[in-house]
N, C-alpha and C positions, 0 to 999 in steps of 0.2 A: 504494500500500500504506500510506503514511503517513496518508492521509486516512481510511481505514477504521478504523485503530487509534485515531485521535483521536476519531472519531465514536463508536466503541464506548465509549471512556473517558468521553466526555461524557454519553452516555445512561446509563451505569452511575452516574455521579455524580448525575444528576437523578433517578434511581430511588431512590437512597439518601436524598436530601435530604428528601422528604416524610415518610419514616419517622422521621428524626431530629427534625423539627419536631413530629410527633405525640407522640413520646416526651417531648420537652421540655414540651409542653402538658399531658400527663398528670402529669408531675412537678410542674409549677406548680399544678395542681389539688389534688394531694395535699398540697403545702405550704400552700395556702390552707385546706384543711380542718384541717390540724394547727394552724394559727394560730387557727382558729375554736374548736376544742376547747380550746386553751390559754386563750383569753379566757373561755369559758364555765366552765372549770374553776376559774379564779381567783375567780369569784363564789362558788362553793361553798367554796373554801378560806377566803375571808374570812368567810363566813357561819358556818362551824362552828369555825374555829380562832382567829379574832379577834372573838369575840362582843361583847366590851365596846366595841370601836371600830367596830362594823358600822353603816354608815349609807349612804344613797344617794349622798352626796358621795364616799365612798371607792370605791364600785363603779361610778360613772357612767362613768369612762374605759374600764373593761372592757366595759361594756354597749355603749357607742358603738363600741369596737373590734370587738366581736363582730358588731354590726349591719353595719358596713362590710365586714368579712371575709366575712360570709354573702352580702352583695350581690355582692361581687367574685367569690366562688366560683360563684355562680349565673350571672353574666355569662360567666365563663370556660367553664363547662359549655355554655352556649348557643352561644358561639362555636366550641367544639370540635365539637359536633354539627352546627352549621350548615356547617362546613367539610366534614364527612363526608357529610352528606345535603343536597345542594344543592336549593334550592327551584325553580330554573329548569330 
C-alpha cells in the first residue's frame, strides 16, 4: 500500500512540474517584452522631452538594449514553441 501512494504522489508531482515550467517561461517572455517596450519608449521620451540634448550618443545605449531584448525575446519564443511542438 505504501508503494502505490508514493507512486501516485510522484506522478502527480511530475504532472504539475511541466505546467509550472511553462508558466515561468510565459512570465519570462512577458518580462522581456516589457523591457523591450521600456527601451523603445525611452527613445521617444528623449526625442520629445529632451530636445536640446537629443543626439545619437544619448540614445545609443537604449537602441542597443532594445536590439538585445528583441533578440532574446525572439529566442525565448522559439524555445517555448519548440518545447511545445517537437520536430521529431
